[in-house]
C-alpha positions, -999 to 999 in steps of 0.1 A, spaced: 614 -512 568 582 -531 566 563 -499 552 590 -495 527 585 -533 512 545 -534 518 545 -502 494 568 -514 472 546 -552 467 516 -528 466 531 -506 436 541 -539 417 505 -551 422 492 -522 402 520 -522 376 495 -521 343 477 -492 357 509 -473 366 523 -478 334 491 -469 314 486 -441 334 457 -453 351 435 -443 323 435 -470 300 406 -494 314 384 -496 287 387 -497 246 389 -458 237 374 -448 204 400 -442 180 405 -442 143 435 -439 120 436 -427 82 438 -446 55 476 -436 52 479 -456 82 467 -491 71 484 -515 48 449 -518 26 445 -479 25 410 -479 39 415 -463 73 405 -481 108 380 -474 137 375 -490 169 335 -491 164 347 -518 141 356 -540 165 328 -536 195 312 -565 207 344 -584 200 372 -597 224 403 -576 210 441 -585 213 460 -551 208 493 -552 201 514 -520 200 551 -532 186 583 -515 180 590 -533 145 624 -538 162 607 -564 183 586 -578 164 600 -615 168 588 -615 201 561 -637 211 559 -653 178 550 -687 197 520 -666 209 512 -652 176 512 -689 161 494 -705 189 462 -679 182 465 -682 145 461 -718 151 433 -717 174 415 -698 145 389 -681 165 357 -671 152 358 -634 136 323 -627 151 339 -629 184 376 -621 182 400 -596 164 435 -590 166 450 -553 159 488 -546 156 495 -512 158 532 -507 147 554 -476 164 570 -465 133 586 -438 151 605 -462 174 630 -480 147 655 -469 121 642 -492 95 627 -470 66 593 -469 63 596 -484 27 610 -512 38 583 -515 70 557 -508 46 569 -543 26 572 -563 60 533 -552 70 520 -566 38 543 -598 40 528 -600 73 492 -594 64 497 -625 39 507 -648 67 482 -635 93 454 -624 71 426 -619 100 451 -592 119 440 -556 111 477 -538 109 480 -500 117 507 -480 112 514 -456 138 539 -426 127 537 -402 156 536 -424 187 500 -418 195 496 -445 214 523 -438 237 511 -403 239 472 -407 240 473 -440 261 504 -441 281 515 -474 263 552 -481 271 573 -468 239 599 -490 219 585 -524 230 559 -551 225 528 -542 241 498 -568 246 465 -555 258 433 -578 258 402 -560 258 370 -584 265 337 -580 246 323 -553 266 361 -532 256 374 -535 290 409 -542 297 414 -577 309 450 -585 304 481 -560 298 519 -574 296 548 -558 277 581 -578 265 587 -614 255 562 -634 275 576 -666 288 557 -701 282 538 -700 312 524 -668 307 517 -674 272 496 -704 285 482 -679 311 472 -656 284 454 -680 260 433 -691 289 420 -656 298 415 -654 257 395 -686 252 375 -675 286 368 -643 272 357 -654 238 333 -682 255 318 -650 274 317 -631 245 296 -662 227 273 -665 255 265 -628 257 256 -630 217 236 -662 221 216 -642 254 210 -615 232 199 -634 203 177 -655 223 162 -621 241 157 -603 207 133 -637 194 114 -639 225 105 -599 222 97 -601 186 70 -627 192 
């Protein structure tokens, strides 16, 4: 009985890696074509290299989850040089027609202009990254691309505060790293 309880606790402590198939520990190189973005320009993960990335994978039916968190992040007005939110919409996880989702995404882009919105038409991130399907998934990657936070579902207030603390710390580290590189570059160019 003791061993079963211990095994259960160990499995719970590794939940994010189990849910992610143990494979998503860094932000992979990924790109989306121009049809996948509301602005029609396409998207590549290389465009967020060196930034802290708050990555969302969202079932449109759960779009209202974590609105408090989204507004808190927007209010912090993080420097775009060090931070980027990427919201990938799981277009297959809803019965809402694509033309309505496209219209809603345009409205969201106006409400949250700093967010990169991407449409996943074939559950690509469920298949390739092992993200939870039909959910509201949150991944936070630090400026080196390492996964530092993973949760899905609606966050309680204490978890929102925890994520904001982790985010603030990650952005501070990204700024310090950038400043160190700049100082080193200045020293070597003299």
